[in-house]
Each structure stands twice: as structure tokens, then as C-alpha cells.
N, CA and C atoms as a LAMMPS dump frame, in Angstrom:
ITEM: TIMESTEP
0
ITEM: NUMBER OF ATOMS
300
ITEM: BOX BOUNDS ff ff ff
-5.0000000000000000e+02 5.0000000000000000e+02
-5.0000000000000000e+02 5.0000000000000000e+02
-5.0000000000000000e+02 5.0000000000000000e+02
ITEM: ATOMS id mol type element x y z
1 1 1 N -314.947 123.357 400.559
2 1 2 C -315.235 123.225 401.844
3 1 3 C -315.335 124.62 402.931
4 2 1 N -315.693 124.245 403.805
5 2 2 C -316.059 125.646 404.462
6 2 3 C -314.78 126.734 404.845
7 3 1 N -313.497 125.607 405.331
8 3 2 C -312.548 126.287 405.497
9 3 3 C -311.905 127.604 404.473
10 4 1 N -312.471 127.171 403.288
11 4 2 C -312.021 128.041 401.973
12 4 3 C -312.78 129.06 401.564
13 5 1 N -314.444 128.82 401.867
14 5 2 C -315.405 129.98 402.136
15 5 3 C -314.708 131.181 403.186
16 6 1 N -314.954 130.134 404.117
17 6 2 C -314.58 131.496 405.345
18 6 3 C -313.35 130.976 406.353
19 7 1 N -312.382 131.235 405.805
20 7 2 C -310.928 131.108 406.611
21 7 3 C -311.207 131.105 407.897
22 8 1 N -311.667 132.168 408.196
23 8 2 C -311.392 132.753 409.474
24 8 3 C -312.335 132.143 410.769
25 9 1 N -312.863 131.575 410.407
26 9 2 C -313.982 131.119 411.219
27 9 3 C -313.518 129.279 411.579
28 10 1 N -313.698 129.536 412.725
29 10 2 C -313.339 128.262 414.214
30 10 3 C -314.272 127.261 413.553
31 11 1 N -313.794 125.754 413.373
32 11 2 C -314.733 124.665 412.422
33 11 3 C -314.7 123.641 413.831
34 12 1 N -315.805 123.261 414.101
35 12 2 C -315.835 122.19 414.906
36 12 3 C -316.415 120.811 413.97
37 13 1 N -315.702 119.245 414.324
38 13 2 C -316.147 118.34 413.386
39 13 3 C -316.68 117.594 414.189
40 14 1 N -317.723 117.211 414.003
41 14 2 C -318.925 116.673 414.988
42 14 3 C -318.99 115.022 414.481
43 15 1 N -318.653 113.931 415.471
44 15 2 C -318.683 112.694 414.747
45 15 3 C -319.484 111.563 415.781
46 16 1 N -319.733 110.734 415.73
47 16 2 C -320.032 109.569 416.422
48 16 3 C -318.745 109.335 417.158
49 17 1 N -317.936 108.811 416.272
50 17 2 C -316.478 108.705 416.736
51 17 3 C -315.573 109.374 415.579
52 18 1 N -314.271 108.976 416.048
53 18 2 C -313.276 109.233 415.142
54 18 3 C -312.365 107.812 414.989
55 19 1 N -311.642 108.053 413.156
56 19 2 C -310.797 106.346 413.216
57 19 3 C -309.934 107.271 412.466
58 20 1 N -308.565 106.408 412.46
59 20 2 C -307.11 106.898 412.1
60 20 3 C -307.474 107.982 410.63
61 21 1 N -308.524 107.257 409.793
62 21 2 C -308.887 107.645 408.41
63 21 3 C -309.39 109.254 408.108
64 22 1 N -309.968 109.593 409.474
65 22 2 C -310.332 110.774 409.882
66 22 3 C -309.216 111.974 410.144
67 23 1 N -307.642 111.572 409.941
68 23 2 C -306.764 112.522 410.498
69 23 3 C -306.899 114.15 409.755
70 24 1 N -307.138 113.856 408.157
71 24 2 C -307.122 115.024 407.226
72 24 3 C -308.372 116.515 407.63
73 25 1 N -309.681 115.74 408.266
74 25 2 C -310.666 116.465 409.054
75 25 3 C -310.181 116.786 410.321
76 26 1 N -309.963 115.792 410.915
77 26 2 C -309.391 116.491 412.426
78 26 3 C -308.293 117.334 412.501
79 27 1 N -307.209 117.275 411.535
80 27 2 C -306.108 118.013 411.342
81 27 3 C -306.874 119.642 410.703
82 28 1 N -307.627 119.655 410.082
83 28 2 C -308.674 120.958 409.383
84 28 3 C -309.173 121.617 410.196
85 29 1 N -309.91 120.981 411.328
86 29 2 C -310.869 121.602 412.281
87 29 3 C -310.112 122.102 413.697
88 30 1 N -310.751 122.861 414.284
89 30 2 C -309.864 123.691 415.189
90 30 3 C -310.89 122.791 416.546
91 31 1 N -311.87 122.169 416.652
92 31 2 C -312.324 121.138 417.62
93 31 3 C -312.767 120.254 416.981
94 32 1 N -313.309 119.157 418.253
95 32 2 C -314.116 117.818 418.096
96 32 3 C -314.768 117.565 418.673
97 33 1 N -315.902 117.013 418.583
98 33 2 C -317.003 116.67 419.547
99 33 3 C -317.41 115.426 419.071
100 34 1 N -317.106 114.259 419.686
101 34 2 C -317.752 112.91 419.432
102 34 3 C -319.06 112.524 420.491
103 35 1 N -319.706 111.539 419.92
104 35 2 C -320.848 111.264 420.924
105 35 3 C -320.172 110.316 421.641
106 36 1 N -319.212 109.488 421.242
107 36 2 C -318.63 108.087 421.828
108 36 3 C -317.048 108.197 422.14
109 37 1 N -316.165 107.971 423.054
110 37 2 C -315.207 107.758 423.344
111 37 3 C -314.869 108.21 424.877
112 38 1 N -313.539 108.01 425.383
113 38 2 C -313.507 108.652 426.374
114 38 3 C -311.891 109.04 426.403
115 39 1 N -311.342 109.453 427.421
116 39 2 C -310.033 109.912 427.809
117 39 3 C -308.958 109.156 426.857
118 40 1 N -308.841 107.829 426.528
119 40 2 C -307.8 107.228 425.463
120 40 3 C -308.421 106.819 424.345
121 41 1 N -309.422 107.603 424.18
122 41 2 C -310.513 107.676 422.73
123 41 3 C -309.349 108.152 421.528
124 42 1 N -309.746 107.286 420.503
125 42 2 C -308.772 107.91 419.151
126 42 3 C -308.826 109.404 418.917
127 43 1 N -310.209 110.196 419.085
128 43 2 C -310.428 111.637 419.215
129 43 3 C -309.473 112.537 420.154
130 44 1 N -309.678 111.613 421.658
131 44 2 C -309.357 112.558 422.492
132 44 3 C -307.331 112.768 422.222
133 45 1 N -306.923 111.419 422.139
134 45 2 C -305.225 111.232 421.847
135 45 3 C -304.979 112.187 420.658
136 46 1 N -305.581 112.021 419.926
137 46 2 C -305.142 112.778 418.299
138 46 3 C -305.292 113.948 418.521
139 47 1 N -306.486 114.659 419.105
140 47 2 C -306.732 116.439 419.542
141 47 3 C -306.051 116.838 420.545
142 48 1 N -305.59 116.012 421.501
143 48 2 C -304.565 116.484 422.398
144 48 3 C -303.324 116.437 421.738
145 49 1 N -302.583 115.721 421.35
146 49 2 C -301.584 115.997 420.643
147 49 3 C -301.298 116.993 419.308
148 50 1 N -302.617 117.6 418.809
149 50 2 C -302.511 118.561 417.966
150 50 3 C -303.028 119.613 418.597
151 51 1 N -303.115 119.745 419.924
152 51 2 C -303.189 121.111 420.707
153 51 3 C -304.805 121.334 420.32
154 52 1 N -305.56 120.754 420.196
155 52 2 C -307.055 121.142 419.776
156 52 3 C -307.621 120.91 420.768
157 53 1 N -309.231 121.881 420.573
158 53 2 C -310.111 121.715 421.926
159 53 3 C -311.051 119.889 421.18
160 54 1 N -311.508 119.293 422.196
161 54 2 C -312.102 118.136 421.992
162 54 3 C -313.04 117.739 423.372
163 55 1 N -314.052 117.482 423.073
164 55 2 C -315.161 116.677 423.725
165 55 3 C -315.462 115.339 423.448
166 56 1 N -315.469 114.236 423.984
167 56 2 C -315.662 112.749 423.423
168 56 3 C -316.648 112.39 424.46
169 57 1 N -317.861 111.532 424.165
170 57 2 C -318.425 110.612 424.78
171 57 3 C -319.439 111.494 425.629
172 58 1 N -319.985 112.77 424.207
173 58 2 C -320.853 113.644 424.37
174 58 3 C -322.33 112.882 424.213
175 59 1 N -323.212 112.179 425.243
176 59 2 C -324.122 111.466 424.759
177 59 3 C -325.154 112.265 424.558
178 60 1 N -325.442 113.451 424.175
179 60 2 C -326.726 113.836 423.635
180 60 3 C -326.143 114.564 422.293
181 61 1 N -325.371 114.091 422.021
182 61 2 C -324.908 114.198 420.14
183 61 3 C -325.293 112.975 419.502
184 62 1 N -326.455 113.184 418.169
185 62 2 C -326.417 111.748 417.906
186 62 3 C -326.105 112.437 416.221
187 63 1 N -324.847 111.464 415.256
188 63 2 C -324.613 112.166 414.085
189 63 3 C -325.093 111.257 412.678
190 64 1 N -325.963 111.788 412.178
191 64 2 C -326.12 111.303 410.941
192 64 3 C -325.013 111.62 409.908
193 65 1 N -323.95 110.799 409.433
194 65 2 C -323.151 111.501 408.868
195 65 3 C -323.327 111.373 407.341
196 66 1 N -324.078 110.632 406.971
197 66 2 C -324.534 110.66 405.636
198 66 3 C -325.101 111.706 405.152
199 67 1 N -325.929 112.19 406.164
200 67 2 C -326.55 113.564 405.646
201 67 3 C -326.293 114.319 406.233
202 68 1 N -325.392 114.688 406.994
203 68 2 C -324.669 115.654 407.391
204 68 3 C -325.393 116.697 408.258
205 69 1 N -325.869 116.21 408.941
206 69 2 C -327.16 116.525 410.049
207 69 3 C -326.419 115.57 411.298
208 70 1 N -326.945 116.486 412.588
209 70 2 C -326.903 115.89 413.888
210 70 3 C -328.144 116.256 414.924
211 71 1 N -328.22 115.909 415.768
212 71 2 C -329.151 116.044 416.67
213 71 3 C -328.045 116.597 418.174
214 72 1 N -328.428 117.316 418.582
215 72 2 C -327.594 117.906 419.856
216 72 3 C -328.774 118.008 421.022
217 73 1 N -328.768 117.154 421.814
218 73 2 C -330.102 118.097 422.655
219 73 3 C -330.909 118.262 422.517
220 74 1 N -331.401 117.45 421.422
221 74 2 C -332.88 117.614 420.47
222 74 3 C -332.847 118.377 419.612
223 75 1 N -331.818 119.455 419.259
224 75 2 C -331.99 120.373 418.232
225 75 3 C -331.052 119.861 416.881
226 76 1 N -331.728 120.1 415.649
227 76 2 C -330.934 119.513 414.985
228 76 3 C -330.416 120.49 414.252
229 77 1 N -329.145 120.236 413.951
230 77 2 C -328.08 121.183 413.274
231 77 3 C -327.423 120.121 412.193
232 78 1 N -326.746 121.26 411.267
233 78 2 C -326.798 120.598 409.704
234 78 3 C -324.966 121.225 409.517
235 79 1 N -324.43 120.686 408.552
236 79 2 C -323.225 121.694 408.163
237 79 3 C -323.078 123.325 407.787
238 80 1 N -322.311 123.649 408.632
239 80 2 C -322.761 125.192 408.29
240 80 3 C -323.466 125.726 409.603
241 81 1 N -324.236 125.03 410.482
242 81 2 C -324.484 125.496 412.165
243 81 3 C -323.368 126.086 412.696
244 82 1 N -323.39 127.385 413.62
245 82 2 C -322.447 127.491 414.363
246 82 3 C -323.154 126.928 415.751
247 83 1 N -322.192 126.139 416.722
248 83 2 C -321.941 125.915 417.439
249 83 3 C -320.098 126.441 418.441
250 84 1 N -320.409 126.244 419.616
251 84 2 C -319.231 126.57 420.048
252 84 3 C -319.047 125.237 421.55
253 85 1 N -317.764 124.901 421.763
254 85 2 C -317.463 123.888 422.543
255 85 3 C -316.617 124.429 423.892
256 86 1 N -316.794 123.822 424.72
257 86 2 C -316.017 124.484 425.96
258 86 3 C -315.302 123.102 426.696
259 87 1 N -314.13 122.959 426.255
260 87 2 C -313.085 121.405 426.073
261 87 3 C -313.055 120.937 427.938
262 88 1 N -312.788 122.232 428.891
263 88 2 C -312.307 121.732 429.864
264 88 3 C -313.597 121.533 430.567
265 89 1 N -314.889 122.067 430.106
266 89 2 C -316.099 121.85 431.011
267 89 3 C -316.438 120.725 430.311
268 90 1 N -316.724 120.422 429.28
269 90 2 C -317.238 119.257 428.554
270 90 3 C -319.135 120.053 428.036
271 91 1 N -318.578 121.505 427.663
272 91 2 C -320.186 122.244 427.386
273 91 3 C -320.201 122.543 426.506
274 92 1 N -321.554 122.165 425.512
275 92 2 C -321.635 122.817 424.225
276 92 3 C -323.196 123.595 424.204
277 93 1 N -322.882 124.781 423.388
278 93 2 C -323.458 125.301 422.951
279 93 3 C -323.737 125.927 421.778
280 94 1 N -325.195 125.995 421.466
281 94 2 C -325.645 126.304 420.106
282 94 3 C -325.318 127.779 419.899
283 95 1 N -324.999 128.176 418.474
284 95 2 C -324.73 129.547 418.048
285 95 3 C -322.82 129.414 418.84
286 96 1 N -322.598 130.834 418.297
287 96 2 C -321.026 131.265 418.166
288 96 3 C -320.734 132.018 418.989
289 97 1 N -319.715 131.571 420.503
290 97 2 C -319.387 132.319 421.07
291 97 3 C -317.889 132.743 420.975
292 98 1 N -317.386 133.626 421.518
293 98 2 C -316.045 134.241 421.337
294 98 3 C -315.402 132.935 422.074
295 99 1 N -314.203 133.031 421.606
296 99 2 C -312.946 132.214 422.094
297 99 3 C -311.974 133.009 423.239
298 100 1 N -312.01 133.081 424.459
299 100 2 C -311.038 133.5 425.009
300 100 3 C -310.091 132.648 425.431
């Protein structure tokens, strides 16, 4: 897993949406980004209760979970690529930005 390869790196889980079976992945990640959902969605409620950063309903995200790749605003991203998310503003950035 990425966590065991680089334990200091923050991990963001990208999904079209989440379901209760995803709890291990959600718990292991530092943030969640989903293309569907709202304030009361599974991802929003669970990440809030776990104290994690979350953006739900990000319409510019399309995940192909089988191929472990996503399109974010037309940019292809694969497992291991860096993104940064700002849960308060609902913004997504390609690359690794420092957490303040």
C-alpha cells in the first residue's frame, strides 16, 4: 500500500462516491474527494466524524476505479499522483501543496 511505502505522505481517496464498505480506505486516508454527494452523503458524514478533510460532489471528477485512474478537470491522474484539496473552499489542485 502507499501508506507503507511512504508513511509520511498525506493520502487522498478519490471515488465517485463512498459506501459503508469503504470504511477501511476512508480511515487510512487523510482526505476524501468524491464526484457525487452532498452535505449529508456517506462521505461527508463519515469524514466529518473522523476529523478528515473532504470534498463531495466535485463534478469535475470522474473515477475509473477498476483502472485506478481519474480525470480531474480534464487531467488524467493515476494512483500515486499528487493532488491537494481544500475542504473549506472546495478546491482541488494538481500537485503537492503544503498543509497549513
